[in-house]
C-alpha positions as CSV (number, residue, x, y, z in Angstrom):
1,X,-8.2,-6.6,-6.4
2,X,-11.5,-6.4,-4.5
3,X,-12.6,-2.6,-3.9
4,X,-14.9,-1.9,-0.9
5,X,-15.7,1.2,1.3
6,X,-14.2,-0.6,4.1
7,X,-10.7,-1.3,1.9
8,X,-10.4,2.1,1.1
9,X,-11.0,3.5,4.5
10,X,-8.3,1.3,6.0
11,X,-5.9,2.1,3.4
12,X,-6.4,6.0,3.6
13,X,-6.3,5.8,7.4
14,X,-3.2,4.0,7.4
15,X,-1.3,5.5,4.6
16,X,-2.2,9.0,5.5
17,X,-2.3,8.7,9.1
18,X,-5.6,10.0,9.3
19,X,-7.6,11.1,12.4
20,X,-10.9,10.3,10.7
21,X,-12.0,8.7,7.3
22,X,-15.4,8.2,5.8
23,X,-15.9,6.2,2.8
24,X,-19.4,6.0,1.0
25,X,-20.2,3.7,-2.1
26,X,-22.3,6.0,-4.2
27,X,-23.0,3.5,-6.9
28,X,-26.7,3.0,-7.3
29,X,-26.3,-0.8,-7.0
30,X,-23.4,-0.8,-4.5
31,X,-21.1,-2.6,-6.9
32,X,-18.2,-0.5,-5.7
33,X,-17.3,1.6,-8.8
34,X,-18.1,5.0,-7.4
35,X,-17.1,6.6,-3.9
36,X,-17.3,9.8,-1.9
37,X,-14.7,10.2,0.9
38,X,-13.8,12.5,3.6
39,X,-10.2,12.2,5.0
40,X,-9.0,14.3,8.2
41,X,-5.3,14.1,8.3
42,X,-2.5,16.4,9.7
43,X,-0.6,15.6,6.6
44,X,-2.9,18.3,5.1
45,X,-1.7,21.2,7.1
46,X,-0.5,24.0,5.0
47,X,-1.2,22.4,1.8
48,X,-3.5,23.6,-0.9
49,X,-6.6,21.8,-1.9
50,X,-4.8,20.3,-5.0
51,X,-1.9,19.1,-3.0
52,X,-4.4,17.2,-0.7
53,X,-6.0,15.8,-3.4
54,X,-2.8,14.7,-5.2
55,X,-1.8,13.0,-1.7
56,X,-5.2,10.9,-1.6
57,X,-4.8,10.2,-5.3
58,X,-1.3,8.9,-4.9
59,X,-2.4,6.8,-1.8
60,X,-4.9,5.1,-4.2
61,X,-3.1,5.1,-7.2
62,X,-3.5,1.5,-7.9
63,X,-7.3,1.6,-7.0
64,X,-8.2,4.5,-9.0
65,X,-8.1,3.1,-12.5
66,X,-10.9,0.7,-11.2
67,X,-13.1,3.4,-10.0
68,X,-15.7,5.1,-12.1
69,X,-16.3,8.2,-10.0
70,X,-14.5,9.5,-7.0
71,X,-15.1,12.5,-4.9
72,X,-13.1,13.6,-2.1
73,X,-13.1,16.2,0.7
74,X,-9.8,16.8,2.6
75,X,-9.8,18.5,5.9
76,X,-7.1,19.2,8.6
77,X,-7.9,18.3,12.2
78,X,-8.7,22.2,12.9
79,X,-10.9,22.3,9.9
80,X,-12.6,19.1,10.8
81,X,-13.2,20.4,14.6
82,X,-14.8,23.6,13.2
83,X,-17.1,21.7,10.8
84,X,-18.1,19.4,13.9
85,X,-19.1,22.6,15.7
86,X,-21.7,23.7,13.0
């Protein structure tokens, strides 16, 4: 399995029906073992943070064992719109 920011972005966007996904490879030498993600999805509506993170983790269950560090931010479309106005 080849992990890349683009691969993770496409998978998160498809599986979580996301409106917006950003994936950054935060590994110092960009060897794809640490990532920071932002996922905006209506599937997060009415769910607490832990449930949102579990949805992301379930989506990437196959990939996470190969990732050293994983930071995620999960927002609803409404929360994302508010952040864009700041």
